[in-house]
N, C-alpha and C positions, 0 to 999 in steps of 0.2 A: 714514465709514471704520470707526468703532467697531462699527457694526451689521454691516458686511460681515465683519469679522474674527470677530465672535461667531457669525455665521451659519455661516461656514466651520467653526468649531470644533464647533458643535452638529450640523451636518449630517454631518460626517465621523465624529463619535462615534456618531450614531444609525445610520448606514449600516453601519459596522463591526460594531457589536454586534447590531443588528437582523437583519442578514442571517444571522449565525451562529445566532441563536435560531430564526428562521423556517425555515431549512434543516433543522435537526435536528427541528423540529416536523413538517415535511412528510414526511421520511423515516421518522420514527417512526410516523406515521399510516398511511403506505403499508405498512410492515412488519406492522402489526397486522392489516391486511386481506389479508395474503399468502395465496395459495392453498395447498392441501394438497400434501404431498410426492408425487412421482410414484410410482405403484405398479408400474410396468413393471419387468421383469427384464432390460432391454436390456443386453447385454454384448458390445459390438463388439470386434474385435481392437484391441489397445492397445499402443502403444510408450511406455515410460517413459524419459524423458530426464533424466539427472542430470549437469549440468556440475560439475566439481570442480577446484579449484586449491589444492594443498597441503592436502588433507583426509585425510591418513593416519590421523589419530586418530579420524575419524568415518565414513569411507566403509564400513568393514566393518559396523558396526552398521546403517548406512543400507541396505546391500544385503541384510542379513539381514532387516530389516523389510520390504523390498519383496518378497523371495522367499517370505516367509511369508504373503503376501496370499492371500485366499480367492478371488481372481479366477481363472477357469478358466486353468490353466497353459498350455494349448495356444494361448491367445489373447493371451498377454503376451510382448512383447519388451522387453528392457532395454538401453539404450545409455548408457554412461558416457563422457563426453568429458573427458579429462584435459587441462586447458588450461595447458600449460607448467609443470606441477608440478615442484618441485625436491626433493620428498621421496619417500616410498615409496607414494604414492597408487596408482600403477599396479600395483605388486606386491600391495598389499592387495586390489585388485579381482580379480586373477588367482587369488589364494589362496582367497578366499571364494566366488567365483562360477564360476570356470572358464569352460566354454563356454556357460554359461547367460546370460552377459552379453557384449555386444559392447563392446569397449574401443577408443576412438578417441583417439589422442594427437596434439595439435597441434604438438608440438615446442617452440614458443615461445608465450608468453602472448599471447592474442588478445582476451580479454574474454568475459564470460558470454554476451552476446547472440550473439557470433560462434560460440561453442561450441554454443549452442542451434540456430542456423541450420544449422550443419554436421550436427548430429544429425537435424534435420528433413529434410535432403536425403538422408540415408541410411535414414530410416524408410520402411517399406512399408505402414503403416496410415494410415487417414484420421484417427483420433483419437489425439492425443498427450497424454501427461501430462508436465508440467514440474514438477520438484521439486528442492529444494536438498539438498546432501549432509548437512547438519546437521538436517534435518527428519525427524521420525519420525511414523508413522501407525498406526492400528489395522488389522488384517487386512482389514476390510470397507470400507476407505476408497475404494479405486478402484471397487469394485462400486457403492457408493452414489452416487459422483460420476457414473459412467457412465449411470445411469438418467436423469439430466437431459439427456443428449445425444440421447435419443430424440426430443426436440423439434428439428426441423431449423432453427428460428430461434435456437437457443442456440449461440453460437460458442465460448463458454468457460464453465466452471463451476469455482468455487473452494471449497476447504474454509475453514472458520473457522480462525483462527490463535490458538493459546495459547502463552504463554511458559513453558517448563518450568523455567527457573531464575529465576522471578520473585521468589522469596524470598531471593535472594542479596544484593541491596542496593537502594538507593533507585532507581537508574537502571533496573534490571531490572523493578522494580515499576511504574515509569512506562511502560516498554515494553509491559507487559501492559495497562495502562490505555489507552494509545494504540491498541493492537490491539482492545480492547473497543469503542472509538469507531469504528474502521474496520469491524469486523465488523458493528456495528449499522447504520452508514450504508450499507454495501454491500448489506445485506439489504433495507433500504428502497428503495434505488435499483434493485435487481433487479426489484421489482414496479412501481415508478414508470415505469421505462423500461429502463435498463441500468446496471449498476454501472460506476463510472469505469474500472475495469480489474481484471483477475484478480490474485490474490495469487501472487507468484513462489514462495512456499513450497510450495504444492501446488495445481495447477489442471489441468483437462483442456481441451484446445484442439482445435478443428476445423481441421486443417491447410489445407484448401482455402479456408476463410474468412479465415485470416491471409494466405495467399499469400506473396509476396515481401515482405521487410521490411528496413529499413536496419539496419546494425550500428553506426551512429554515434550511437546514443542512449545516454543515461545509465542509464535504467531500462527494461528490456524490458517489464515487466508494464504499465506505463502506456501504452507505445506499442501493445501488443497490444490493449488495451481500446479505444483510439481507432480503430485500423484496423478492428477488428470492427464497431464502431458505424457507421463510415463506409460499410461494405459491407452494412449492413442486418441484422447479427447482434447478439444480445444477450450480455452478460456477466452471469452471475448468481452468487449465493452459495448454497451448500448448508449451512445451519446445523447439520444433523445430522451433518456430517463435521468432524472436528477434526484439524488438523495441529499438532504441538508443535514449537516453534522455540526455539533457544538464542540469547538476545538478548545484545548487547554488555554487558560488565560494567564497562568502564572509561569514564571521561569522554571520553578521546580517541576511542575507537571510536564511542561514542554520538554525539558531536559530528560526526564524519566522516560517519556514516550519515545524520544529519538534514540536513547541508549538501548531500549528494548528492541527497537526496530533493527538497529545495527547488530545486536546480539542474535536476532533471528536470521540475519544475513549470514553470519558466521556459522550458525548452527546448520543452516541449509547446505552450505558448502561441505561441511563435514559429513552430514547425513546422506547427501546425494551427489558426492563428488564424481560418481560415474557418469553424470550428465554433462560435465564440463567438456566442451568442445567435442561432443559425441555427435557425429554426423547422422547417426541413426535417428536423432530427434530433430533433424532439420535446423532451421534458423533458431529454434528454441535452444537446442543444445550448443549450437555454434556461437550464438550471439546473445540471445535474450537472458538465459539463465546465468551465463558468466557475468553479464552486466549487472544484474540485480543481486547476485549472491557473492560475487568475487570482486569485480572491478570497482564497485563503489567503495569497497574497503581498500583494495590495492591502490586505487588512484591517490588516496591521501598519503599512503606510505611512499609511493613513487615521487610525489611532490616533496616530501620530507627528505628523501634520498637526494633528489636533485639539488635542493637548497643546501643540504649538508655538504655535498660534493663541491658545490660552488664556493662555500666558505673555506673548505680545505684547500681548494685550488688557488684561491686568491691569497690565503694566508701563507701558503708554502711557495707559490711561484709568481704570482702577479698581483701584488698588493695594490698597485695603482689602477688595476682593472676592476676592483671590487665594486665600486659604485655603479659603473656602467653595466657590468654583468648582472648584478643583483636587481637593479632597476629594470633592466630588459626582461629578466625572468618574471618579475612581478607583472610587467606589462603583458607578457604572453599569457600568463594565467588569467589576468583580469579580462583581456579581450577574448580569450578563448572561452571563458565562462559566459560572457555577454553574448558573443556571436552564437555559441552552441545552444544557449537557452533561447535566444531570439528565433532560432530556426523553427521552434515549436509554435510560434505565434499564429501561423496560418490555420492551425488545427485546435486552437484554444477558443473557447466560447466567447470570452471577453478579451479580445486580443490587445486592445489599446491599454486597458488597465494592466494586463499582463506585462506588456512592454515597459510601462512606467515602473512596475514593481521590480523589474530585473535589477535596476541600479540600487534601489533601497534594500534589496535582498543580500547584497554583498556582505555586510557585517554578519548577518544571520548565517550565511553559508560558511563563513570562517568559523563561527561558533559550532555549527554542525560538524565541521571537519575535526574540531578538537574532541568532539564526542566519540569519534571513531577510535581514537587512542584509549580513551577512558573505557568505552564499551568493550574493546578488545581485551583489556586487562580483566574486566569484570567477567567476561565470558570464560576466559581460561581459568579464572579462579572459581568458576561455577556459581556465580552470584545471581544468575538469572533462573527463573522458574516459569512454569506454565500458569501460575496464578496471576490474575490481572490485578494491577495496582489501581486503587481508587483515585480517579481524577476529580478535582474539585470543580463541580459544574453548578454551583448553587445559583448562578445567574442565568442558567439556561432556561429558556421558555419555549 
């Protein structure tokens, strides 16, 4: 029995840590071999979709940013969907944009993905841009993204995401760190097969490739990525394009956001379990989808099993071995996290800052890990919905 418990402990630990290190090694190598950026000047007609719920403080600047784009003006349409706002979002849209922007009001709050689906049904172009009201871009962002859509196999292309308020506090700095990881991983996944999903902050999507989609999902970007890959299209990241995002500044908002993200992971496993380790979908089915939708949840539970087994083993059979075993396990987890994350540094835009932030991120990663247990319980209780929760961004500019 002692050997069985110890084996469970060591296998769980090695799988949890080893998978993280190997995954990041693989996507890093894939990204370093990425092909050159497209040279085409492909500029198809484009509809920019902006869902908004109580964004009176930010929608004006957002629209000014969009309307200052260097994309050919005659090829751009803009649709703002006011999703049940109770503030002056609609008035701000009318004042700043007039007839240059189509405003759709839902009357009551329906949720972000419902707002996007409504806008998709009203759009007249094949290529759609989805972007949030608090996200800002450079004038050439849409033109640079559109070049990638010249490839008919590309169903979606995303900008890299940077946090413009990252210097506000520890949580916003960690938000930037987490986006650094996602940017790097999506870049590698793009070449390996297909990124797990487009960023909701700013992406171009081929409407026919997405087709009809459910409005009962927690996060639309994750669902879009899965649908596209199922239909034979790829989702890629354009590292030369940057969208700046205002991250949550309070613990309450940070926690809510992470729990919803974890809930979306669990939902995608249940909804699309046929993708798991399905060779028909190449590296996406074999590695990328399992990592994003299963292993990020499973890893936490494997570590819990490993440490629980270690406690049982030491209490029942080797009490004098407890300190040595547990401290060694903590060391394996710590160095596995540091090394596995540092592997991404060569493909991160600000690599030295990223490397410095690895150590300060350790407490935050422990916090995120606890959210997996909380979010798991909430998901199985049915506490998540497709309605977006309002994040306090009053300091956003």
